TIKOL-677003 format. One record per residue (C-alpha): residue in three letters; z, x, y. Coordinates in steps of 0.05 Angstrom, whole numbers, plus 5000, padded with zeros to 4 digits. Each point is the difference from the previous one (the first is absolute). Layout:
REM residues N
ALAZXY...
***
This chain:
REM residues 368
UNK582741987687UNK507550045011UNK500350674963UNK494950335045UNK501749645065UNK503350605033UNK494050454985UNK494749525025UNK504149835061UNK499850745019UNK492550014993UNK499449355040UNK504550275056UNK495850635003UNK493849585013UNK496650154933UNK495449534962UNK501349984925UNK498049584940UNK505349544970UNK498849754929UNK504449434975UNK500349654933UNK499149275016UNK499249694931UNK500750224928UNK497849744932UNK502150184929UNK503850654992UNK499450275071UNK504550615012UNK502649825070UNK501549335034UNK496949695062UNK502350365062UNK499550704970UNK496450435051UNK496750675011UNK498250285069UNK494850555010UNK499150445061UNK494850554990UNK502150374937UNK507149755003UNK502449404960UNK506549624995UNK502049474949UNK496649734939UNK496249374979UNK499850124925UNK504850544980UNK494250484992UNK494649584965UNK495149885057UNK503050425055UNK493950455005UNK495149435010UNK504549645050UNK501350665038UNK492550095011UNK499049285020UNK505850045050UNK496850605033UNK493449635005UNK503349395030UNK503950415051UNK493450315022UNK495949365001UNK505349535028UNK497849464951UNK505349704952UNK498149934927UNK502849584943UNK498650364934UNK501649824928UNK501650534948UNK499949894925UNK495749374992UNK499450164926UNK503250514954UNK493750445005UNK500149975076UNK507450144999UNK499050644961UNK494350215045UNK504650035060UNK506250214961UNK503549334995UNK501650134927UNK505149444994UNK494249515002UNK502949625059UNK496549745062UNK501850175071UNK497349695064UNK501050515056UNK498949865074UNK498450625040UNK500349965076UNK499750485059UNK506650065037UNK501150265070UNK503549795063UNK493949595017UNK499049654933UNK507449884985UNK503949985066UNK505949654967UNK501550564950UNK505550275044UNK503149315002UNK499649944924UNK503050694989UNK505949855047UNK501549344964UNK500050344932UNK504650555025UNK504949485027UNK499649604936UNK497049415037UNK495249554961UNK492650065020UNK493449834966UNK493050265012UNK494449504986UNK492950294994UNK493349654989UNK496850304938UNK493749584992UNK496649355020UNK497349715065UNK505450325043UNK500150695031UNK501450464941UNK505750465018UNK502949535053UNK507550054999UNK506149605020UNK507250244999UNK504949454984UNK507650005008UNK505049444988UNK499449745072UNK493850325031UNK493150274984UNK494850445033UNK492650134989UNK495149484975UNK495849864938UNK495349535036UNK500949255015UNK506949785022UNK500649534940UNK498850584953UNK505350415035UNK504949414994UNK498749914926UNK500750744985UNK506450045042UNK503249444958UNK498050334934UNK501850705022UNK507049785021UNK501149664934UNK497650624962UNK504350445044UNK506249594984UNK498750134926UNK497750725007UNK493149824973UNK493550385012UNK493149734981UNK493649635018UNK499649305029UNK493549635008UNK497849515054UNK494149655031UNK497050295064UNK505049615042UNK506150084955UNK498449434953UNK504550094939UNK495549604954UNK494450515008UNK499350734978UNK494450275044UNK504450525033UNK504850494967UNK506150265038UNK504550544973UNK507349915021UNK504150644994UNK507449845006UNK505050515024UNK506449644984UNK506750355008UNK502150324935UNK503649534952UNK507550094997UNK504250244941UNK507349805006UNK504350434955UNK507249774991UNK505350484973UNK500850705027UNK499950364933UNK495950584973UNK495049514969UNK499049715070UNK498250685028UNK494550084947UNK497449295011UNK499950135076UNK495850624989UNK494949664956UNK499949395044UNK498250435060UNK494650344958UNK497049324983UNK499649815073UNK506149555009UNK504649995060UNK506450154962UNK506949735020UNK506250214962UNK506149555009UNK507250064976UNK506749765026UNK503350684989UNK499050475060UNK502050614961UNK494049914954UNK494849675046UNK498150595043UNK493350275025UNK501850674971UNK500349724929UNK493649605009UNK495250435042UNK493949634972UNK502449325024UNK497349735066UNK506649655012UNK507050054972UNK504449395013UNK507549954991UNK501449264988UNK501749534944UNK493449914963UNK499849245001UNK501849985074UNK494550505016UNK494749634959UNK501949345033UNK499050325068UNK492950274991UNK493249674991UNK497350054929UNK492649874988UNK495449954940UNK498750755001UNK507450204997UNK502850364939UNK507549944985UNK503450504953UNK507349854983UNK503050634970UNK507549865010UNK501249704930UNK506749765026UNK501049245002UNK504050045065UNK493650255034UNK494149774960UNK501849274985UNK500749795073UNK493950435016UNK495749694946UNK502049305023UNK496550175065UNK494450424972UNK497549504948UNK499349475055UNK495550445043UNK492450054994UNK500550734979UNK494450204952UNK504950394956UNK507549954986UNK502550504949UNK507150174979UNK502750594962UNK504849934941UNK500549944925UNK497949374963UNK507349814994UNK500850095075UNK493849585010UNK502649424957UNK506750015037UNK496350025066UNK495749404981UNK506249604981UNK503250165067UNK493749815038UNK499549344963UNK507249865020UNK498050155071UNK494749454996UNK493550364988UNK494949644958UNK495850254943UNK493850075043UNK503750455049UNK503250404943UNK493150084969UNK497950425059UNK505250534984UNK497450634967UNK505950284963UNK501050504971UNK495750295055UNK493750394986UNK495150084942UNK502350254932UNK498250745005UNK506350264966UNK502450265067UNK506850355004UNK500650395065UNK500049715070UNK493050285011UNK497349714935UNK503249335016UNK496750015069UNK493250124966UNK501249404954UNK501649565060UNK493850275037UNK495849854938UNK502449285000UNK498449935074UNK493050274988UNK499049544941UNK502149415044UNK495450225056UNK493750064959UNK501449564939UNK499950544947UNK502549894929UNK504950584998UNK497050234934UNK497050704989UNK492850015024UNK498050324935UNK502149364963UNK495149575038UNK492649925010UNK495449775056UNK500750155073UNK506250355026UNK500549735071UNK500149254988UNK500649555062UNK507249925020UNK504249765058UNK502550485052UNK506949965033
***
């Protein structure tokens, strides 16, 4: 929903009632992940739930739901034959929740939109099925919550889970008993997390860094470029970066909070910069630490890091030379190879050509 939030907020502010369809669960080779959304107002639509496969069917259902005011949970692609009948040619399965949205049904939408704009974490929990009120909604932040799903104990259980999912940037279904019992699965609640974008920290104000910053921004990261040399670390040279910091890299990294969603790209390939920096980076919980350089540079770097006291487990986290082997030469090609490695890490892909494999394409993976 993040991608269409500005559009649906305008409709909401204008007092319109529209249908909002959201992918809440996927199976097999589904084209889009949970959280993908499409909103429909009259003959106007925004967003996508399947990249084109079942858009027509969902569009019509969203119009019906907006008119009736009754939310619907619908499955598309129960079997390959059914999938083809609605256009889900990949053979995957999508569970789509379609709900009417207006100022009356979703009074917290303005609050959610404001939090997303300010990069503040917020989650929206919605009852999908079970003994509760289908469509009931609760907005959960790190320290407060509004709305209710029903009994107080259910709200408390969902608040705990939603905050945990929000911290990890996870979106998905959680199941409970009627009063929040975790050992039961009578009631399904969809938790849609709007976590701040993960950060990409790029060290080394070189031409490769400019290309990495561009593709990092394209992939949805909050990009920071850092270098100790003020003549190179300028906003003019890195217009795609969200921040440009002039500071010794290891000092900067030591001064900021690094979480499990942070990506660190060390592009300096100068031991004066990258060895002290990697000493810090490899001891953080960052999901990815990559360093540019030749294999000879990498071996020298490892020796220096061992001398600095890093163990083999810490050194095993270092991805160097950085990126996947695409034969890249230019800064832009190198940025693509780094982006490819990040995508592989995010979803658990093999990195091999799809034409060399068999079976489903979108295997379950972890998301960062």
